[in-house]
C-alpha positions in Angstrom: -2.9 -23.0 5.7 -4.1 -25.4 3.0 -7.8 -24.5 3.4 -7.2 -20.7 3.0 -5.0 -21.2 0.0 -7.7 -23.4 -1.6 -10.4 -20.8 -1.0 -8.1 -18.0 -2.4 -7.4 -20.0 -5.6 -11.1 -20.6 -6.1 -11.9 -16.9 -5.7 -9.3 -16.0 -8.2 -10.5 -18.6 -10.7 -14.1 -17.3 -10.3 -12.9 -13.7 -11.0 -11.0 -14.8 -14.1 -14.1 -16.2 -15.7 -16.1 -13.1 -15.1 -17.7 -14.3 -11.9 -19.4 -17.2 -13.6 -19.2 -19.6 -10.7 -21.4 -22.5 -9.6 -24.2 -21.7 -7.2 -25.1 -18.4 -8.9 -28.8 -18.4 -9.4 -30.8 -16.3 -11.9 -31.6 -12.7 -10.9 -34.4 -12.3 -8.4 -37.8 -12.0 -10.1 -38.5 -8.8 -8.1 -35.1 -7.2 -8.7 -36.2 -5.7 -12.1 -33.1 -7.0 -13.9 -34.9 -9.6 -16.1 -37.8 -7.3 -16.9 -36.0 -4.0 -17.8 -32.3 -4.7 -17.9 -31.8 -1.4 -16.1 -32.4 -1.8 -12.4 -29.4 -3.4 -10.8 -29.4 -5.3 -7.5 -27.9 -3.2 -4.7 -25.9 -6.2 -3.3 -24.4 -9.4 -4.7 -26.0 -11.8 -2.1 -28.8 -11.6 0.5 -27.6 -14.0 3.2 -29.9 -15.0 6.1 -27.8 -16.8 8.8 -30.1 -19.0 10.9 -28.4 -20.3 14.0 -29.7 -23.2 16.1 -29.9 -22.4 19.8 -32.1 -25.3 20.8 -31.7 -27.2 24.1 -29.6 -30.0 22.5 -26.8 -27.4 21.9 -24.7 -27.1 25.1 -23.5 -23.7 26.2 -20.0 -24.3 25.0 -21.2 -25.1 21.5 -23.4 -22.0 21.5 -20.5 -19.8 22.5 -18.1 -21.4 19.9 -20.8 -21.1 17.2 -21.4 -17.4 18.0 -17.7 -16.6 18.0 -17.3 -18.6 14.8 -19.7 -16.5 12.8 -18.2 -13.2 14.2 -14.7 -14.3 13.4 -15.7 -15.5 9.9 -17.2 -12.2 9.0 -14.0 -10.3 9.7 -11.7 -12.9 8.3 -9.4 -12.2 5.3 -11.1 -14.9 3.3 -14.5 -13.4 3.8 -13.4 -9.9 2.8 -11.6 -11.4 -0.2 -14.8 -13.2 -1.2 -16.7 -9.8 -1.1 -14.4 -8.5 -3.9 -15.1 -11.6 -6.1 -18.8 -10.6 -6.5 -20.1 -7.7 -8.6 -20.3 -4.5 -6.5 -18.4 -6.0 -3.6 -21.4 -5.8 -1.2 -23.5 -8.4 0.6 -26.6 -7.9 2.8 -26.6 -10.1 6.0 -29.1 -10.8 8.7 -28.3 -13.1 11.7 -31.0 -14.7 13.8 -31.2 -17.5 16.4 -33.9 -20.1 16.5 -35.2 -23.1 18.4 -38.9 -24.1 18.6 -41.5 -22.7 16.2 -42.2 -19.1 17.0 -38.9 -18.7 19.0 -36.8 -16.8 16.4 -34.8 -13.8 17.6 -33.1 -11.4 15.2 -29.6 -10.6 16.5 -28.5 -8.6 13.4 -31.2 -6.9 11.3 -30.3 -6.6 7.6 -26.8 -5.0 7.3 -24.7 -4.3 4.2 -21.1 -5.4 4.5 -18.8 -3.9 2.0 -15.4 -3.9 3.7 -13.5 -4.2 6.9 -15.3 -1.5 8.8 -18.8 -2.7 8.2 -17.6 -6.3 8.8 -16.1 -5.3 12.2 -19.3 -3.5 13.2 -21.5 -6.6 12.4 -19.1 -9.0 14.2 -19.1 -6.7 17.3 -22.9 -6.7 17.3 -23.0 -10.5 17.2 -20.6 -10.8 20.1 -22.4 -8.1 22.2 -25.6 -10.1 22.7 -25.6 -12.7 25.5 -25.7 -16.4 24.5 -29.1 -18.0 25.0 -30.5 -21.5 24.9 -34.0 -22.3 23.6 -36.0 -25.5 23.7 -37.1 -27.8 20.8 -36.0 -27.8 17.2 -38.0 -26.3 14.4 -36.0 -26.1 11.2 -39.2 -25.4 9.3 -39.9 -22.5 11.6 -36.5 -21.1 10.9 -36.8 -21.4 7.2 -40.3 -19.7 7.2 -38.9 -16.9 9.4 -36.0 -16.4 7.0 -38.4 -16.2 4.0 -40.2 -13.3 5.8 -37.0 -11.5 6.5 -36.1 -11.6 2.7 -39.5 -10.1 2.0 -38.7 -7.2 4.3 -35.1 -6.7 3.1 -34.6 -3.3 1.4 -31.4 -4.6 -0.2 -32.0 -6.6 -3.4 -29.3 -9.1 -4.5 -28.6 -11.5 -7.3 -29.0 -14.4 -4.9 -30.9 -15.1 -1.7 -29.3 -17.8 0.5 -30.4 -19.3 3.9 -27.4 -20.6 5.9 -29.0 -22.8 8.5 -27.1 -24.7 11.2 -28.4 -27.4 13.5 -27.5 -30.5 15.6 -30.7 -32.4 15.2 -33.7 -33.0 13.0 -36.9 -31.0 12.9 -39.2 -32.0 15.8 -41.5 -29.0 16.2 -43.8 -27.0 13.9 -44.7 -28.0 10.4 -42.8 -30.6 8.4 -39.4 -29.3 7.1 -39.9 -30.4 3.5 -43.0 -28.2 3.1 -41.1 -25.1 4.4 -38.1 -26.0 2.2 -40.2 -26.4 -1.0 -42.0 -23.1 -0.3 -38.6 -21.3 0.0 -37.2 -22.9 -3.1 -40.3 -21.9 -5.1 -39.3 -18.3 -4.3 -35.8 -18.8 -5.8 -34.1 -19.0 -2.4 -31.2 -21.4 -1.9 -30.9 -23.3 1.4 -27.5 -24.5 2.6 -26.9 -26.6 5.7 -24.4 -26.8 8.5 -25.2 -30.1 10.3 -23.3 -30.2 13.6 -22.3 -33.8 14.5 -19.8 -33.5 17.3 -21.7 -35.5 19.9 -22.5 -39.2 20.2 -26.1 -39.3 18.9 -27.0 -42.1 21.3 -26.7 -39.6 24.1 -30.1 -38.1 23.3 -33.4 -39.7 22.4 -34.1 -37.0 19.8 -30.7 -37.1 18.0 -30.0 -39.2 14.8 -26.7 -40.7 13.6 -27.0 -39.6 10.0 -27.9 -36.0 10.4 -25.8 -35.1 7.3 -28.0 -37.3 5.1 -31.1 -35.8 6.7 -29.9 -32.3 5.9 -29.0 -33.3 2.3 -32.4 -35.0 1.6 -34.8 -33.0 3.7 -33.4 -29.5 4.4 -31.2 -28.1 1.6 -32.1 -27.3 -2.0 -31.7 -24.8 -4.9 -28.9 -24.2 -7.4 -25.5 -25.1 -6.0 -27.0 -26.0 -2.6 -24.6 -27.8 -0.2 -24.0 -29.0 3.3 -20.8 -28.6 5.3 -20.7 -31.1 8.1 -18.9 -30.4 11.4 -17.7 -33.6 13.0 -14.9 -32.2 15.1 -15.4 -29.5 17.7 -12.0 -28.0 17.0 -13.1 -27.4 13.3 -16.2 -25.4 14.3 -14.8 -21.9 13.5 -12.9 -23.1 10.4 -16.1 -24.8 9.0 -18.2 -21.7 9.6 -15.7 -19.4 7.9 -15.4 -21.8 4.9 -19.2 -22.0 4.5 -19.7 -18.2 4.6 -16.9 -17.6 2.1 -18.3 -20.1 -0.4 -21.8 -18.7 0.0 -20.7 -15.1 -0.5 -18.6 -16.0 -3.6 -21.1 -18.5 -5.0 -18.6 -21.3 -5.1 -18.7 -25.1 -4.6 -16.8 -26.7 -1.7 -14.2 -29.4 -2.0 -13.5 -32.2 0.4 -11.9 -32.4 3.9 -11.8 -35.1 6.4 -13.3 -33.4 9.5 -15.2 -30.6 7.6 -17.0 -32.6 4.9 -18.8 -30.4 2.4 -21.2 -31.9 -0.1 -23.0 -30.4 -3.1 -26.5 -30.7 -4.3 -27.9 -29.0 -7.4 -31.5 -29.9 -7.4 -34.5 -27.7 -6.4 -35.9 -30.3 -4.0 -35.5 -34.0 -3.4 -35.3 -35.7 -6.8 -35.3 -39.2 -5.3 -36.7 -41.0 -2.3 -35.0 -39.6 0.9 -32.4 -41.8 2.5 -33.7 -40.6 5.8 -37.3 -40.3 6.9 -37.9 -36.6 6.8 -40.4 -37.0 9.7 -37.9 -38.9 11.9 -37.5 -35.9 14.3 -41.2 -35.6 14.9 -41.5 -39.4 15.4 -38.7 -39.5 17.9 -40.1 -36.5 19.8 -43.5 -38.2 20.0 -41.9 -41.5 21.2 -40.1 -39.5 23.9 -43.4 -37.9 25.1 -45.3 -41.1 25.4 -42.6 -42.8 27.5 
């Protein structure tokens, strides 16, 4: 398949240049690497997978999304990406979120270093019943992920939040404040905006969710979004995104799975979308 070949070629290219690939941030301030040069991180990447289960996601989408992450973790591309990083290990946690305060850890921090540990994590993901929450607090999810990093015993060269969602922030604190606080700690935020529905079908949806994620949600060295506009591309998009995050690579282009790159710590220009549009639309809905 063309996409798999492309990913494989990128991984080989990254390995040939000694792992110097885009999106690799400086060592964590608390890892001890910069200060002493002796203490090495125990994993290449700390990856917090933050999965939207708000009410706007239908049960079919939730099931496909859950299966997509499980299948991505055991895929050949993912396991190949592990080998591209120093040490061949990543630490992963997987949690689901909706409104602020409704975050549920499905997979506590786990080290994946090969097929056996990948299979175990995938099985744990699939073993938990699919659930559906209420409103959408991207800020709450980011803040929750930051706390998980602080509790993680496995230190990595990079810390990445992989956050999915099918709508803008409409609950909790403004998303830009949560984003900026995470970026200040050296955490990269990547986005997976889900745009498979007609946005006119819900009073809280917006037509340009991809721009909203680019300008209001993601940030950090090599940060990118990977937009899902075709339900059939769901699993493929999730696999591609995880592979790129594990290997520290930059995505290319695809018609139905459209990745975009952004290498600024926060919005360096006026957002193309009002970053409070979700809160505004939610308020309008309540007063009707």
